[in-house]
C-alpha positions as CSV (number, residue, x, y, z in Angstrom):
1,X,87.1,130.3,202.5
2,X,87.0,128.3,199.3
3,X,85.9,130.2,196.3
4,X,84.5,128.6,193.2
5,X,86.0,129.8,189.9
6,X,83.3,131.7,188.0
7,X,83.8,131.8,184.2
8,X,81.3,134.6,183.7
9,X,83.0,136.8,186.3
10,X,86.4,136.3,184.7
11,X,85.0,136.9,181.2
12,X,83.6,140.2,182.4
13,X,86.8,141.2,184.3
14,X,88.9,140.5,181.2
15,X,86.6,142.5,178.9
16,X,86.4,145.4,181.4
17,X,90.1,145.6,181.8
18,X,90.8,145.4,178.1
19,X,88.2,148.1,177.3
20,X,89.6,150.5,179.8
21,X,93.3,149.9,179.2
22,X,95.5,152.4,177.5
23,X,98.1,149.8,176.6
24,X,96.0,147.0,175.0
25,X,99.0,144.8,174.2
26,X,100.2,144.8,177.8
27,X,96.7,143.9,179.1
28,X,96.7,141.0,176.6
29,X,100.0,139.8,177.9
30,X,99.0,140.1,181.5
31,X,95.8,138.1,181.1
32,X,97.4,135.5,178.9
33,X,100.1,134.9,181.4
34,X,97.6,134.8,184.3
35,X,95.3,132.3,182.4
36,X,98.4,130.2,181.6
37,X,99.3,130.1,185.3
38,X,95.9,129.1,186.6
39,X,95.7,126.5,183.8
40,X,99.1,125.1,184.6
41,X,98.2,124.9,188.3
42,X,95.0,122.9,187.5
43,X,92.6,125.7,188.7
44,X,90.9,125.6,185.3
45,X,90.8,122.9,182.6
46,X,91.9,123.2,179.0
47,X,88.4,123.9,177.7
48,X,87.9,126.8,180.0
49,X,91.4,128.1,179.4
50,X,90.7,128.0,175.6
51,X,87.4,129.8,176.1
52,X,88.8,132.5,178.3
53,X,91.9,133.0,176.1
54,X,89.5,133.3,173.1
55,X,87.9,136.4,174.7
56,X,91.2,138.2,174.1
57,X,92.6,139.3,170.8
58,X,95.6,137.3,169.6
59,X,98.9,138.5,170.9
60,X,101.8,136.9,172.6
61,X,100.9,133.5,171.2
62,X,104.5,132.5,170.5
63,X,105.6,133.5,173.9
64,X,102.7,131.5,175.6
65,X,103.7,128.5,173.5
66,X,107.3,128.9,174.7
67,X,106.0,129.3,178.3
68,X,104.1,126.0,178.2
69,X,106.9,124.1,176.4
70,X,109.8,125.6,178.3
71,X,111.7,126.0,175.0
72,X,112.1,128.6,172.2
73,X,110.1,127.7,169.1
74,X,111.6,126.9,165.8
75,X,111.1,129.3,162.9
76,X,108.6,126.8,161.3
77,X,106.6,126.6,164.6
78,X,106.7,130.3,165.0
79,X,105.2,130.7,161.5
80,X,102.5,128.2,162.2
81,X,101.6,129.8,165.6
82,X,101.5,133.3,164.0
83,X,99.4,132.1,161.2
84,X,96.9,130.6,163.6
85,X,96.9,133.8,165.6
86,X,96.2,135.8,162.5
87,X,93.2,133.7,161.7
88,X,91.6,134.7,165.0
89,X,92.4,138.4,164.6
90,X,96.0,138.8,165.8
């Protein structure tokens, strides 16, 4: 059975999980990793990935960047990523 990806369903799942979680940082990490995986495998496109990621508070942004690039970030890049994350509430 093929199931169509439903943005509204995922947005609600993310919000519900985050609201009920005791460890908010862990939930952020789990969802960011999950979203990165389904984006990398082509299940969702960049626009949808960005919208869903935007439903979460900032957190783990450097690690997600490293995941996508496969390399550790430089100190300068780390500063830029953290600055961007702070602007969105991280």
